[in-house]
Structure formats: structure tokens, C-alpha cells
C-alpha positions in Angstrom: -0.1 0.1 -0.1 1.5 3.5 -0.7 0.2 6.2 1.5 -0.5 9.7 0.5 1.6 12.9 1.9 -1.9 14.5 2.9 0.0 17.8 2.5 0.5 17.0 -1.1 -2.7 16.5 -3.0 -2.9 13.6 -5.8 -4.3 15.1 -8.8 -3.3 13.6 -11.8 -5.4 14.5 -14.9 -7.4 12.4 -16.6 -6.8 12.6 -20.5 -9.2 11.9 -23.6 -8.3 10.5 -27.1 -11.3 9.6 -29.0 -13.1 7.9 -26.5 -10.0 6.3 -24.1 -9.9 7.8 -21.1 -5.7 7.8 -19.6 -3.6 9.2 -17.5 0.2 10.5 -18.6 2.7 8.5 -16.5 4.9 11.4 -16.2 1.8 13.4 -14.5 2.1 10.9 -11.7 4.4 11.8 -8.7 7.1 9.3 -7.3 6.3 7.3 -4.9 2.9 6.5 -6.6 4.8 5.8 -10.2 6.8 3.3 -9.1 3.8 1.4 -7.1 1.8 1.7 -9.9 3.9 0.8 -12.5 4.9 -2.3 -10.4 0.4 -3.0 -10.6 0.4 -2.7 -14.5 3.2 -5.7 -15.0 1.0 -7.5 -17.3 -1.8 -4.7 -18.0 -2.5 -3.4 -21.9 -1.7 0.1 -21.9 -2.9 2.6 -25.0 -0.8 4.5 -26.9 -1.5 8.2 -27.5 0.9 9.7 -30.4 2.6 12.3 -29.1 2.0 11.8 -24.8 4.8 9.1 -24.2 4.4 6.4 -21.6 0.3 6.1 -20.6 -1.9 4.4 -18.9 -6.1 3.6 -19.3 -7.6 5.5 -16.9 -9.8 3.1 -15.4 -6.6 1.6 -14.2 -5.4 4.3 -12.6 -8.6 5.0 -10.7 -8.5 1.1 -9.4 -5.2 1.8 -8.0 -6.0 5.1 -6.4 -9.4 2.9 -4.4 -7.2 -0.2 -3.6 -4.3 1.9 -1.7 -6.7 4.8 -0.2 -6.2 7.6 -2.0 -9.2 8.3 -3.6 
């Protein structure tokens, strides 16, 4: 489980490309990024031109809920 520092809100924008909602990995601060990448080890990820490494928003939301961050 990842614990959030209450002094720093975890605000990662949900973006949209067509019908896909996604988050950019560059928008996720540490230590959440490392933990999220571990959780996505075998997950499929979207390819969004010009955005770099991304993940589906649903996977991000599930991660937040599972770790009590949302």
C-alpha cells in the first residue's frame, strides 16, 4: 500500500483521445509512479501519439481506490 502525504494532493489529470481516457505516466509523482507501474506489470496500455508512456484511466482509478488514495 502507498500512503499519501496529506500536504500534497494527488491530482493527476484524466485525458481523452477519441473514446479512450488515459493518464500520462509523467503526470504521476513518485512514489506513486513506481507502485503504479508495478501494479500494471501485465496490463495493456494505450498508445497515444505524442503523449509518451500512458495508462488507462480506469487502471489508475482502480489503483487509487485499492490503495485508499481516492
